[in-house]
C-alpha angles and dihedrals in degrees: 000000000000090000088066093062098033122094106222089330094314120121136165125237088244091056091049091052090049088052090054098256110143121227090242091056091050091050091051095048091048094049120111109295093014125130096249136047139207102244099176135352106299092000126106131192112212094224134047099231131098111295118243122235089257091052092049089053092048090049092049091052092046089051093046093052133234094305096051122102137190120255138164119033093341091059092042090056089055089050088052093251140103131047122351118242092031122234118272088233117092114206117204134181120218129184112272093245092060125089113219117150122209108257136175107326095350122098106195118197125187115214141179088205100067107174124217109267121250116216101178097117105027122275116061110265142176115256116273096258093053092043092052095049092047090049093051092053088066096047124101112236143355097275094058090049092048092049094052095045092045090053092051092050094043090054092049095240094127137355126242088243092055091050093047091051092048091049093048092051094050132071119291092225113114091359102109096098091045091052091050091048092052090048089053092051094046084076085068094255113158099201145014089266092056092046090052089047093052091051091051093046092056088067094052099086089229124127117279114280127227110233126218095343120149124256124207139177117252089262094053105263111147112238105174149291111257118205087237132009139184103206098191092066101020094242121154137193124204130190108216116210131131088202091066095052122078094238143353088262090057089051092049090050090052091053091049091050090051092053089050091053091051092048088057093053105266116137110225128188119193134195138178120242089247090056089060091047100041106028109023094155092059089049091052091048091051091050094050091047092048091050092051090049091051091046092054096060133058113272112254117239098260127140126221124205114195129217120229094268109024113128124090 
């Protein structure tokens, strides 16, 4: 049965020949109106409808050969990460000595740095760190790169250090936006909005803020983790956006934590991402005014615990 050798309905011409299906039969079945279709050179889909994302990935690997692996957004989709719905393009890596041209929906990339395949979730894939870096090389602009990398880190799929190492070991071509994104996130930003905020704050003339550190009462009760904080005067800055939290519940929890901080004497200023983008001078004025207000009153007895990379 062809279903026994096919991968989600995808089969190579070589597999069909081994199963006793003549080339003429394949040609007839793949003709207009036939039950099959040629999906890629040497690769047949055993139905004539639109291929699913899973079938496109299977076809790309069949086309790439047994040593090819998925990377980029295709691999991230297998890992349960990346954009949803995934891109129609399927990015594969093949050993440098192989010749596989990019064709139709397949982007084929030859590499000397062939990573060990990961099989945890089905199709053979590059590890998460390699998949992320390869995906960012195809993105347009720093913000898109920052958003993807921040999501990966926030979900615990890879660390910033792992991504920085992967980037350093790979080619520099098409990596400028990725390098800038990693530089943004090295300031401990958790999203594009926070990275933009940190860049704006550096022009404020105010003392350096501590980013995403943890604030406690003097007896050890956790109060919250402001996006930015000036410990000397107990002044915090929050970037308000539901889009940059994992869920509405996360956003509600953030708002409750902020109220708790204020009840314990911290002064907290908040802005929307579009405020930073569209009216940066007002944001800077709010920050300076908030700092002066915090400076004018005694500092409350709160304790800050810093993360490893928190000042910027």
